[in-house]
RODO-2510 file (C-alpha; in nm, 4 decimals, decimal comma):
residues 379
     n   res          X          Y          Z
     1     m    14,9936     2,1739    12,9697
     2     y    14,9219     2,1955    12,5983
     3     a    14,6274     2,4287    12,5429
     4     e    14,6584     2,5245    12,1763
     5     r    14,4374     2,3770    11,9040
     6     p    14,3158     2,1059    11,8684
     7     l    14,3254     2,1105    12,2500
     8     t    14,1550     2,3804    12,4551
     9     p    14,2683     2,5717    12,7635
    10     q    13,9440     2,4828    12,9449
    11     l    13,6955     2,1959    12,9523
    12     s    13,4390     2,2041    12,6743
    13     g    13,1619     1,9946    12,8327
    14     l    13,2101     1,6749    12,6339
    15     l    13,1623     1,3466    12,8205
    16     v    13,5252     1,2465    12,7648
    17     e    13,8139     1,4866    12,7114
    18     y    14,1862     1,4381    12,6800
    19     a    14,4553     1,6665    12,8129
    20     l    14,8184     1,6577    12,7059
    21     a    15,0942     1,7430    12,9504
    22     l    15,4713     1,7527    12,9217
    23     i    15,6239     1,6385    13,2498
    24     y    15,9873     1,7172    13,3252
    25     s    16,2121     1,5638    13,5867
    26     r    16,5420     1,6996    13,7014
    27     d    16,6375     1,3634    13,8545
    28     a    16,6583     1,0111    13,7155
    29     g    16,5216     0,6945    13,8702
    30     q    16,1908     0,5595    14,0067
    31     l    15,9909     0,8703    14,0933
    32     e    15,6296     0,8965    14,1980
    33     a    15,4035     1,1866    14,1065
    34     t    15,0415     1,2423    14,2041
    35     i    14,8206     1,3612    13,9207
    36     g    14,5188     1,5528    14,0508
    37     f    14,1952     1,6739    13,8919
    38     d    14,0709     1,9952    14,0491
    39     v    13,7298     2,1496    13,9801
    40     g    13,7289     2,3912    14,2704
    41     q    13,4714     2,3495    14,5478
    42     g    13,3271     2,0408    14,3792
    43     n    13,6422     1,8523    14,4786
    44     q    13,5047     1,8193    14,8324
    45     d    13,2557     1,5599    14,7077
    46     l    13,5280     1,3589    14,5318
    47     g    13,7583     1,3244    14,8286
    48     f    14,0752     1,1488    14,7136
    49     r    13,9096     0,9998    14,4079
    50     g    14,0319     1,2972    14,1991
    51     e    14,3951     1,1962    14,2495
    52     v    14,6057     0,9056    14,1268
    53     p    14,9715     0,8273    14,2100
    54     i    15,1835     0,7267    13,9107
    55     l    15,5283     0,5733    13,9254
    56     f    15,7595     0,7094    13,6567
    57     n    16,0773     0,5394    13,5456
    58     v    16,2899     0,8390    13,4527
    59     q    16,5901     0,7458    13,2413
    60     p    16,9009     0,9592    13,2761
    61     a    16,9977     1,1797    12,9857
    62     v    17,3149     1,0956    12,7988
    63     p    17,5885     1,3619    12,8135
    64     v    17,7319     1,3858    12,4624
    65     k    18,0589     1,5730    12,4228
    66     l    18,1191     1,7755    12,1064
    67     r    18,4382     1,8315    11,9128
    68     i    18,3604     2,1065    11,6638
    69     r    18,6006     2,2269    11,3967
    70     d    18,5456     2,5060    11,1484
    71     h    18,6138     2,4638    10,7774
    72     d    18,9778     2,5601    10,8405
    73     g    19,0228     2,3127    11,1264
    74     k    19,0043     2,5696    11,4084
    75     p    18,7749     2,5123    11,7097
    76     t    18,4464     2,7021    11,6820
    77     t    18,0798     2,7193    11,7839
    78     a    17,8078     2,5479    11,5792
    79     r    17,4320     2,5601    11,5379
    80     l    17,2802     2,2185    11,6227
    81     v    16,9343     2,0610    11,5922
    82     f    16,8538     1,7132    11,7285
    83     r    16,5309     1,5300    11,6329
    84     d    16,4057     1,1787    11,6923
    85     q    16,2152     0,9650    11,4412
    86     a    15,8829     1,1232    11,5480
    87     g    16,0184     1,4741    11,4857
    88     h    16,0513     1,5674    11,8540
    89     v    16,3264     1,8246    11,9172
    90     f    16,5869     1,7683    12,1898
    91     p    16,6728     1,9041    12,4377
    92     p    16,2933     1,9616    12,4859
    93     q    16,2087     2,3208    12,4042
    94     p    15,9398     2,4030    12,6650
    95     k    16,1750     2,3484    12,9596
    96     r    16,4811     2,5211    12,8193
    97     l    16,6555     2,8009    13,0022
    98     a    16,9365     3,0177    12,8711
    99     p    17,1714     2,9632    12,6989
   100     d    16,9263     2,7345    12,5130
   101     f    16,6151     2,9212    12,3977
   102     y    16,2693     2,7660    12,3964
   103     f    16,1435     2,9554    12,0895
   104     q    16,3886     2,8037    11,8415
   105     d    16,4712     2,4455    11,7460
   106     q    16,8468     2,4910    11,7468
   107     i    17,0971     2,5129    12,0270
   108     y    17,4527     2,6458    12,0093
   109     r    17,7588     2,4681    12,1457
   110     g    18,1274     2,5429    12,1271
   111     d    18,4122     2,2993    12,0853
   112     g    18,4361     2,0903    12,4017
   113     g    18,0754     2,1596    12,4992
   114     t    17,8215     1,9018    12,6134
   115     v    17,4575     1,8421    12,5261
   116     l    17,2167     1,6207    12,7223
   117     l    17,0168     1,3896    12,4936
   118     p    16,7843     1,0906    12,5343
   119     p    16,9308     0,7425    12,4705
   120     r    16,7890     0,6758    12,1252
   121     k    16,8435     0,7217    11,7527
   122     l    16,8485     1,0859    11,6498
   123     t    16,9014     1,2948    11,3383
   124     m    17,1483     1,5759    11,3927
   125     e    17,1720     1,8869    11,1739
   126     y    17,4780     2,1044    11,2138
   127     s    17,5802     2,4300    11,0535
   128     r    17,7080     2,7770    11,1354
   129     g    17,4678     3,0176    10,9756
   130     p    17,3783     3,1025    10,6161
   131     e    17,7364     3,0986    10,4845
   132     y    17,7657     2,7300    10,5717
   133     l    17,6160     2,4098    10,4387
   134     t    17,3588     2,2433    10,6638
   135     l    17,4923     1,8927    10,7158
   136     t    17,2906     1,5956    10,8456
   137     r    17,4060     1,2944    11,0401
   138     q    17,2377     0,9957    11,2082
   139     i    17,3511     0,9205    11,5634
   140     d    17,2515     0,6689    11,8305
   141     t    17,3162     0,8075    12,1773
   142     s    17,2454     0,4707    12,3374
   143     q    17,5739     0,3470    12,1896
   144     a    17,8923     0,4151    12,3841
   145     d    18,0854     0,5098    12,0698
   146     n    17,8576     0,8157    12,0308
   147     s    17,9502     0,9684    12,3684
   148     t    18,1755     1,2090    12,1758
   149     l    18,0782     1,3558    11,8393
   150     e    18,3357     1,5069    11,6064
   151     l    18,1933     1,7637    11,3644
   152     k    18,3637     1,9357    11,0714
   153     l    18,1753     2,2350    10,9314
   154     q    18,1729     2,3241    10,5626
   155     r    18,1336     2,6643    10,4028
   156     w    17,9660     2,7094    10,0658
   157     i    18,0956     3,0678    10,0427
   158     s    18,3409     3,2920    10,2264
   159     p    18,2384     3,6566    10,1715
   160     a    18,5445     3,7803    10,3622
   161     d    18,7602     3,6518    10,0772
   162     y    18,5907     3,9167     9,8610
   163     g    18,6071     4,1992    10,1156
   164     f    18,2579     4,1544    10,2593
   165     y    18,1800     4,0827    10,6246
   166     s    17,8553     3,9415    10,7553
   167     g    17,6579     4,0992    11,0345
   168     d    17,3219     4,1433    11,1970
   169     h    17,2557     4,4953    11,3204
   170     h    16,9207     4,4153    11,4842
   171     i    16,9406     4,1484    11,7569
   172     h    16,7579     4,1577    12,0912
   173     g    16,8743     4,0145    12,4224
   174     a    16,5288     4,0724    12,5725
   175     g    16,1765     4,1532    12,4649
   176     c    16,0465     3,9854    12,1507
   177     a    16,0628     3,6179    12,2423
   178     h    16,3181     3,6143    12,5198
   179     y    16,2480     3,5410    12,8792
   180     t    16,0958     3,7900    13,1185
   181     s    16,1202     3,5239    13,3890
   182     p    16,3341     3,4144    13,5680
   183     t    16,5575     3,6848    13,4194
   184     e    16,4699     3,9918    13,2161
   185     g    16,6214     3,8674    12,8953
   186     v    16,9541     3,6931    12,8693
   187     t    17,3171     3,7813    12,9263
   188     p    17,5950     3,8790    12,6829
   189     e    17,7430     3,5298    12,7225
   190     d    17,4185     3,3816    12,5881
   191     m    17,3988     3,6310    12,3011
   192     f    17,7624     3,5883    12,1998
   193     r    17,7073     3,2150    12,1670
   194     q    17,4335     3,2911    11,9118
   195     v    17,6443     3,5484    11,7243
   196     e    17,9387     3,3085    11,6966
   197     g    17,7185     3,0085    11,6199
   198     e    17,5654     3,1914    11,3209
   199     g    17,9071     3,2820    11,1824
   200     l    17,8512     3,6577    11,2167
   201     n    18,1478     3,8921    11,2012
   202     v    17,9433     4,1649    11,3695
   203     g    17,6434     4,1274    11,5992
   204     c    17,4632     4,4357    11,7314
   205     v    17,2457     4,3573    12,0348
   206     l    16,9928     4,6375    12,0727
   207     t    16,8344     4,7209    12,4059
   208     w    16,4790     4,8537    12,3707
   209     g    16,1663     4,9113    12,5786
   210     p    16,1021     4,5690    12,7384
   211     c    16,3519     4,4904    13,0145
   212     f    16,5343     4,8164    12,9411
   213     d    16,6533     4,8776    13,2976
   214     y    16,8005     4,5266    13,3233
   215     q    16,9573     4,5100    12,9765
   216     r    17,1040     4,8624    12,9730
   217     r    17,3739     4,7550    13,2180
   218     f    17,5372     4,5469    12,9431
   219     f    17,6093     4,8582    12,7320
   220     a    17,9691     4,9702    12,6818
   221     p    18,1189     5,2467    12,4624
   222     g    18,3227     4,9856    12,2765
   223     v    18,2718     4,6284    12,1684
   224     n    18,1767     4,3725    12,4295
   225     q    18,4713     4,2115    12,6079
   226     l    18,3619     3,8676    12,4861
   227     s    18,4425     3,9699    12,1277
   228     r    18,7080     3,7870    11,9310
   229     p    18,8905     3,8641    11,6079
   230     f    18,6344     3,8558    11,3251
   231     t    18,3498     3,7971    11,5751
   232     v    18,2538     4,1294    11,7287
   233     m    17,9514     4,2002    11,9507
   234     k    17,8318     4,5486    12,0499
   235     y    17,5395     4,6543    12,2695
   236     d    17,3432     4,9571    12,1469
   237     l    16,9838     5,0877    12,1259
   238     e    16,6647     5,0479    11,9264
   239     i    16,4310     5,3382    11,9884
   240     s    16,1192     5,1299    12,0416
   241     g    15,9276     5,1732    12,3636
   242     f    16,1064     5,5075    12,3988
   243     g    15,9595     5,8561    12,3836
   244     s    16,1039     5,9024    12,0329
   245     e    15,9357     5,6108    11,8544
   246     s    15,6414     5,8114    11,7177
   247     l    15,7934     5,8343    11,3693
   248     g    15,9262     5,4800    11,3637
   249     h    16,1865     5,2590    11,5276
   250     v    16,5450     5,3784    11,4871
   251     c    16,8525     5,1591    11,5297
   252     l    17,1353     5,3551    11,6936
   253     l    17,4684     5,1773    11,6400
   254     n    17,8247     5,2261    11,7652
   255     l    17,7198     5,4605    12,0466
   256     k    17,9632     5,5837    12,3074
   257     d    17,6808     5,7032    12,5358
   258     q    17,3346     5,5452    12,5598
   259     n    17,1835     5,8156    12,7819
   260     y    17,0104     6,0865    12,5779
   261     p    17,0726     6,4308    12,7332
   262     g    16,8029     6,4969    12,9916
   263     s    16,6763     6,1356    12,9992
   264     d    16,8381     6,0539    13,3370
   265     g    16,9018     5,7023    13,2102
   266     t    16,5323     5,6274    13,1532
   267     k    16,3531     5,5271    12,8324
   268     i    16,0782     5,7898    12,8613
   269     k    16,1955     6,1068    13,0333
   270     g    16,3596     6,3736    12,8175
   271     w    16,3446     6,1922    12,4831
   272     p    16,2167     6,4098    12,1943
   273     k    15,8863     6,3211    12,0251
   274     w    16,0413     6,2643    11,6820
   275     t    16,3430     6,0845    11,5424
   276     t    16,5661     6,3505    11,3845
   277     p    16,7204     6,4785    11,7121
   278     v    16,7927     6,1210    11,8225
   279     m    16,9684     6,0413    11,4941
   280     r    17,1643     6,3648    11,5121
   281     w    17,2714     6,2820    11,8690
   282     a    17,3920     5,9366    11,7571
   283     k    17,5941     6,0780    11,4683
   284     q    17,7545     6,3441    11,6892
   285     q    17,9152     6,0661    11,8931
   286     g    18,0392     5,8781    11,5867
   287     g    17,7441     5,6423    11,5674
   288     y    17,5187     5,5295    11,2856
   289     a    17,1410     5,5565    11,2604
   290     g    16,8793     5,3914    11,0431
   291     y    16,5237     5,2708    11,0595
   292     a    16,4621     4,9193    11,1850
   293     h    16,1536     4,7936    10,9992
   294     s    16,1426     4,9724    10,6658
   295     a    16,0141     4,6669    10,4793
   296     s    15,7275     4,5981    10,7177
   297     g    15,4037     4,6948    10,5440
   298     l    15,5761     4,7443    10,2080
   299     e    15,4831     4,4021    10,0715
   300     i    15,2874     4,3947     9,7445
   301     h    14,9423     4,2345     9,7752
   302     a    14,8451     4,2140     9,4097
   303     q    14,4726     4,1542     9,4580
   304     n    14,4319     4,4337     9,7125
   305     a    14,6300     4,6743     9,4945
   306     a    14,4212     4,5879     9,1844
   307     r    14,0958     4,6393     9,3730
   308     r    14,2132     4,9732     9,5099
   309     l    14,2828     5,0982     9,1586
   310     i    13,9408     4,9909     9,0320
   311     a    13,7607     5,1360     9,3353
   312     t    13,9441     5,4678     9,2939
   313     l    13,9500     5,5107     8,9145
   314     d    13,6438     5,3268     8,7796
   315     q    13,4116     5,6204     8,7069
   316     n    13,1311     5,4290     8,5315
   317     k    13,1400     5,1389     8,7831
   318     d    13,1716     4,8633     8,5202
   319     s    13,4691     4,7032     8,7038
   320     l    13,6978     4,7885     8,4107
   321     l    13,9413     5,0729     8,3558
   322     t    13,9442     5,2576     8,0247
   323     p    14,2539     5,4462     7,9092
   324     a    14,0925     5,7726     8,0217
   325     e    14,0070     5,6351     8,3657
   326     a    14,3493     5,4768     8,4120
   327     a    14,5255     5,8017     8,3204
   328     a    14,4080     5,9542     8,6484
   329     g    14,6027     5,7007     8,8570
   330     l    14,9324     5,5177     8,8840
   331     l    14,9459     5,1792     8,7106
   332     p    15,2157     4,9229     8,7958
   333     e    15,3067     4,9074     8,4238
   334     s    15,2102     5,0994     8,1111
   335     f    14,8472     5,0618     8,0006
   336     e    14,9534     4,8566     7,6982
   337     s    15,1566     4,6162     7,9146
   338     v    14,8714     4,5646     8,1589
   339     d    14,6121     4,5183     7,8781
   340     f    14,7042     4,1567     7,8079
   341     d    14,4034     4,0829     7,5791
   342     h    14,4338     4,4192     7,3947
   343     d    14,0659     4,5089     7,4421
   344     r    14,1488     4,8632     7,5555
   345     s    14,0219     4,8013     7,9074
   346     l    14,1842     4,6678     8,2219
   347     s    14,0181     4,3981     8,4310
   348     e    14,0975     4,3018     8,7907
   349     t    14,2690     3,9854     8,6653
   350     e    14,4957     4,1844     8,4328
   351     l    14,5817     4,4292     8,7101
   352     i    14,6648     4,1433     8,9496
   353     s    14,8995     3,9867     8,6929
   354     s    15,0623     4,3228     8,6309
   355     h    15,1231     4,3841     9,0018
   356     n    15,2789     4,0401     9,0382
   357     r    15,5167     4,1113     8,7488
   358     a    15,6049     4,4573     8,8754
   359     a    15,6725     4,3278     9,2266
   360     e    15,9693     4,1312     9,0874
   361     q    16,1328     4,4494     8,9555
   362     l    16,3153     4,7315     9,1320
   363     p    16,2222     5,0105     9,1150
   364     n    15,8541     4,9573     9,0441
   365     f    15,5172     5,1348     9,0552
   366     a    15,3257     4,8629     9,2399
   367     v    15,1871     5,0436     9,5438
   368     p    15,2331     4,8317     9,8589
   369     e    14,9881     4,7903    10,1459
   370     m    15,1497     5,0660    10,3575
   371     n    14,9956     4,9047    10,6652
   372     g    15,2941     4,8502    10,8956
   373     v    15,5516     5,0458    11,0902
   374     g    15,7860     5,0347    10,7906
   375     a    15,5428     5,2390    10,5835
   376     m    15,5668     5,5132    10,8441
   377     e    15,9466     5,4891    10,8523
   378     i    16,0145     5,4814    10,4807
   379     v    15,8013     5,7886    10,4115
***
C-alpha cells in the first residue's frame, strides 16, 4: 500500500477516498484475488459486501540475457537502470530482494546474467560507476530480437593509467537502508556485485551496530575470497553503535582481528568510551583508522552564519557591524572585502555574500553550522 503524501496511511473521513496498491504475482496466467475492505467490528454488518473478487491477467516477465563487455572487451559487471515511458523503474523496486536492492533504481548484472522485464518499450541506462560514461539505449522487450542485449561500456577516464586506484572505504552490508528482514543485511556475494558494478578497485564493507552479530561472520583477516585482480573487497568495522562511538564514528580498515580485547566478540562489552584506544589497537595490527563523517555538519549556511555574527558582535543593536564591533569576531573575509558598498559598516546581506564567496575557497574563515556528527569528529 502507498501511504505517503498525497495519500494517507489512514482514512481521513472524506465521502470518497482512493487507495493505491502495488500487487505482485509470482506466477503468470489468469489469477483471481479477493480485495477486502476491513473496518474491524463494523464488518459484521457488511457481510460479504466488503469483498470483491477480481480476475487478473498476469503476463509473464521476459527473461533478457545480457552480454556485457568492458571498455577493453573483457567480460564485466555493469550498473543498469530500466524505465518505461511513464518513468516506472523495472524490475519493480518495492518487491526486490537481494541481490537487487529496493532503495536504489539500478541493478547490477554480470556478463551472462539475466534480468526479468515487462514486455514493452523501455529506456535502458548502463554504466560502471563514475569513471564511465552513462550510455542510454531504447529497447523493446516484446520483440524476439531483444531477448539478448549486447552492451559495450565506455570509460571517460582511467585513473589507474596515472597511478591512482578508485575505492570506497565506507560501504555497509546491513543497517542504513539494507534489509533487516528476511535477512539481517545482505551477503558478500551481493556486496561484491555492487563493488564490481561501480568499477571500484577497493571496496571496504564495514560492519557496525545494526545486524552486527549476523554480519560479523563475514569478516576475514585478509581480502574476501570473492576478490579479483584490481577488484578487492575487505570486511572491516565502523565504530558506530559500539561502546566507543562517543567521540565520533571511526572507520577501522585492514584489520586482522575484529574483536577488541575484552569485548568477547560483542559490540558493547569491553570497548573503551573514547576513540584513541580503538585507533591505536587498529594501527597495532597494521590497520588504518579515520573518522567516517567529518564533513557532516561542516556545511556553510551563509544566512545563519551572517546572523550569528550580527547577534554576537552588534553592540548597539542597529543590525550593522562597525569596524570596532567586527574586530571582536572572526569575519569570513577582511572587513574591506566584506564592505561591498564601502560605507564602513557591514549589513546582513554583505555578510551573506561574503560567506558564499569564502565557502568556495580552501582554507577559509566561514564558520560552518557545526551541527552534525562530523563537527564532533573534526574537532
